[in-house]
N, C-alpha and C positions, 0 to 999 in steps of 0.2 A: 581545457580542464581536465585534471583528473579529481575522479572523486572517492573518498572513502567508502561513501554507501550510497545506494540508490533504489529509491521503492518505485517500483513498476506497478501500474494499475491498470483499470480497464476505463475506469469515470472518476473525473475530480470527484475529491469526498471520500473513495474508496482509501486512500492511503492515511486519510486523517481516523476513519473509525476502526482502522486493524492498527497500524502501526505508528500512527503519531507521536503516543509518547516517546517510544523509542527514539525518533527521529529527532523529537527536542531534546533527549538526555545524552544521544551522541554528539548532536551539535553542541551542548554547553561542554561536552569533553573535548571540543577542539575540531572535529571531526567536519571534514568537508562532506555534506550529505544533499539531498536532491532527491528531485521528484518526477518520474515522466510517465505523464496519463497517454494512454494510448487513442482516447475519443473524447470529445467535449462534451459526452453526455445529451447529445443533441434529441435523443427519443425519450427522454424524461419527459415525464406527464407535465411537472412543475418547471415554472423559469423559463428562460431562454440562454442561447448559446453565447452570448453577449454576456447576460447576467453570472454565469457560471466563471465565464472568463473573468472576470473582476473579481469573483467570491474565492476562485481557485489563486489568485493572487494575493489577497489580503490572507486566506489561510497558510501559503507558504510564508508570509512572512510573519505568521505567531509561529509557526513550526522553527522558524531560523534558517530554512535550506537557502544553499546556494544559490541553486538554481532550480526551477519548475518549467519543463517544455511540454510539449504535445503533438504525438505523432503525426494525430490527425486522420487516424483511421476512424470505418463508420461505424457508430454506436449501434449495437445489435446486430453488427453483422461480423465481430471481430472469428478471424478461421486461420488456422494454422496451415496457411498458402506459403510461397515461397515469395510472392512479392510483398504480405505482408511483414514476413520474416526479416526480407531484406532490410524494408523500412524502419523495422526495430534495433536490427543487429547496425545500421549507420549510425543512430542513436550510441549505442552500446561504445563503439570505436570513438566518437565524438567524445560522449563523457568518462568512459574509461571507470567505471567504478571496481574499488576490489570486492567489496560485498554488495550483493544486490537479494531483496525482498521483494518476491512474488507471491501472488495469490496463489492458495492451496490448491489443488489440481481436483479436487471435488467440492462440490456447493450446490445451491439453488441457483443459482444465476450461469446462465452459459456464457457469458462476456467476462464474467471471474474466473473460472477454472479454466477457461480456452487460453485468457492471458498465461495461465500459469503454464502451459506448453506452448505456447508462441515465443514469450519471452526466452523463456529456457532454450529451444533451439534457435534464437536468434542471439544468444550469448553465446551457443557452441560455435555456429556459423561467424561469428563476428573476426574466430579466432584465426580462420582461415586465408592464407595468403593469397589464394588466388580468388577470392570471392569479389565480383563485380560490384564495388561497393568503394567510395572515398575512405581514406584514412589508414594509419598503419593494424595491420593484425591485433586483435587484444582479444583476451576473456577473461571474466571475473574470474576471482580466487574462490570466493565461495558464495553460495545460495540457499537463501532463507525462505523458508515457505508461510503464509501468515493466511488467517480466516476471520471473518464476523458473520460466515453461515452455513457455517458446518461444525460438527463437533470435531475435530481433531486430536488424536493422542499426539501432544505437544512434546519435544526434544528437551526444551527450557524454556523459561519464562523469565519475561525481563521484568523488575517492579520500578513501575511507572506511579507509585504513589504520589512522590513530590510535582511529578509531571502531568498528572491527570488535570487538573482543574486548568492547565494551559490546553492539554489535549481537547477538553471540551469546548472550550473558546475556537479553537481552528474549527472543529465539527459544525459548531455554531455559526460559523462564518458563513457558509452555505445556506443563507436564510430562506432562499428560496425553497429550498428541499426540506428545512427543517421549523422554520419559520415564519410561514408562506401567510399573504391575509388572510382575513376570515371570508372575505367574497369569494376568495379562490378556491378555500376550504369548503365552501356552501355548493358552490358550483361543481365542484369534483364527489362530493360526499356518496355518489353512487359508484365510485370509483377505488376498488381496494389497492391501494398502496403501501406495501409492508413497511417503507421508511416511515410510516404515521407511528410505528411504534420500536422503528429499530435505533433510536438512540438509546432509548430506556434498556434495549434488549442487549446492546454494546455496554451498557452500562455493569448491567450483570453479569456478562462475561468478564468484563475487566475484573469486578469483584471475587469472580469463583477463582480466575486464575492467580488472582491474588492471594487469595486464601490458601491456595495449593503451595505456594512456600512462605506464608506466613506473613504479609506484607498486605495492606488494603485494595491497592489495586495492580491488575499486571497484566501484561501481554506476551500471548503465546507464539512459539515458532515451531518449526518442524523442521529437520534438516535429511537428505537421504543416507548420508556416511554417520560413520561413529564420529564420538566426540572424543578428544584426547585432555587427557587431567592432568598436570603434572604432583600437584601437591591434595592428597587424596585427607591429610589432616585438616586444610584450611577449606573445604567444600562449604558450599552457604546449603541451607535449609535443614533445620532439626530431624533427624527421625524417631525419636522416641521421649 
């Protein structure tokens, strides 16, 4: 398979929270989109591995992606080591994405920012002819970064106002994380879980980024290199 756009993230539900609207929007434009989760989120306080697998596939259907795969790396133990880089590079060669979306290299959760480094290096290694993994050498053309747990200075913002309700449905497909049974909430009332406020926080961020470009909801992205603009007369977002 050759994908146009692949989002790589540490845990099931990370993609939905950071760039789900963009995936929906690109799929609607006819692009082949996909998700590569590095772990199954097995260290999470809520839910089980089996439950999260079902939720991830339900969310993938809502997002309209062509493929969702899992590398099977250990949750809470993602590291920029050769074994893990090769494991991700195998999938890069297999899926051959033109553009990849990675987590920003700074943040609260070690798995998130480490995934950004790990996956970038895997994308580079996948292009080495003599790398000891199956498949033809391949490197993505473009790398984008996104986040929900760090205030980054975005390079550009995608208008996801139309896609936002569907993105929200994809997020809430992870019922074990965001809509757990009341008995489970009572049992965990002494455990601080940032995800209890995460859905609300993510909406606030989407509104903030949307406001910056004059729309209701937006998703922010950062790139390391300069952007090329061909038509400065038709550039979007009003200045005055």
